[in-house]
C-alpha positions in Angstrom: 79.9 199.1 116.4 77.7 199.4 113.3 80.0 200.7 110.6 77.7 203.3 108.3 74.0 203.0 108.2 73.9 204.7 105.1 75.9 202.4 103.1 74.4 199.4 104.9 70.9 200.6 103.9 72.0 201.6 100.5 73.3 198.1 100.0 70.8 196.3 100.9 68.5 198.6 98.9 69.4 197.2 95.4 67.3 194.0 94.6 70.0 192.2 93.2 72.0 192.3 96.2 69.8 191.6 98.5 69.3 188.7 96.4 72.9 188.0 96.5 72.7 188.2 100.6 69.7 185.8 100.6 71.5 183.4 98.7 74.8 183.7 101.0 72.4 182.9 103.9 71.1 179.6 102.7 73.5 178.9 99.7 72.9 176.2 97.5 76.5 175.8 95.9 77.3 173.3 93.6 81.0 174.4 92.1 84.1 175.0 94.4 82.0 176.4 97.6 82.9 175.3 101.1 80.7 175.0 103.8 81.4 178.6 105.1 82.0 180.6 102.0 80.3 180.6 98.4 82.2 180.9 95.2 81.3 183.6 93.2 80.7 181.0 90.2 78.3 179.3 92.3 76.5 183.0 92.9 76.8 183.5 89.3 75.0 180.3 88.5 72.3 181.0 91.4 71.2 184.6 90.2 71.9 184.4 86.9 74.1 187.4 87.0 77.2 187.9 84.9 80.8 187.5 86.9 81.1 192.0 86.2 77.8 192.0 87.9 78.6 190.1 90.6 81.6 191.5 91.1 80.0 195.0 91.3 77.5 193.8 94.0 80.1 192.3 96.3 82.2 195.0 96.1 79.2 197.4 97.4 78.2 194.4 100.2 82.6 194.3 101.4 82.0 198.1 101.4 79.0 198.1 103.7 80.6 195.6 105.8 78.2 193.0 105.1 80.1 190.4 103.6 83.8 189.0 104.1 85.6 188.1 100.6 88.7 185.7 100.4 91.0 184.9 97.2 91.7 181.3 96.7 93.6 180.6 93.8 91.5 181.7 90.8 88.4 182.0 92.6 86.6 184.6 94.9 84.8 183.5 97.6 82.3 185.0 99.7 80.6 185.0 103.4 78.0 186.9 105.2 79.5 188.7 108.2 76.7 187.5 110.7 78.3 189.9 113.3 77.4 192.9 111.2 74.0 191.8 110.6 73.3 191.2 114.4 74.7 194.9 114.9 72.4 196.1 112.4 69.2 194.4 114.1 70.6 195.6 117.6 70.6 199.5 115.8 67.3 198.8 114.2 65.8 197.4 117.7 66.7 200.6 119.3 64.1 202.6 117.3 61.5 200.8 119.2 62.1 201.5 122.3 61.1 205.0 124.2 64.1 207.0 126.0 63.6 204.6 129.2 64.6 201.7 127.2 61.2 199.9 127.4 59.7 198.5 124.3 57.1 200.5 122.4 53.4 199.1 121.8 54.3 196.3 119.1 58.2 195.9 120.1 59.5 193.2 121.6 59.0 193.2 125.0 62.2 194.2 127.7 62.4 195.0 131.2 63.7 197.6 133.3 66.8 195.3 134.5 67.3 194.5 130.4 67.3 198.2 129.5 69.9 198.7 132.4 
């Protein structure tokens, strides 16, 4: 279930946080990142933001449920919460359907059987 749409949209409304999410989606990590998570130092280097700025933005993304964080030694590692993004997409898709659950003009096709 989508936690709080208001928190999600506030988090994604900030251009720096949007850049961070884009980077986490397809990271070009160099320092101490792993395949499934990115070190804060790589986010700093890639986006040219200070450590304090990264920490602030990552806290907001975590509060919105969009990012998972894990401390490993001295470093914080982050990864997208892909399930949260899927829930957001599902929630938004509901706005493109009419009362019967069928798509409205321009929305992706969905049959009555799928709507049930």
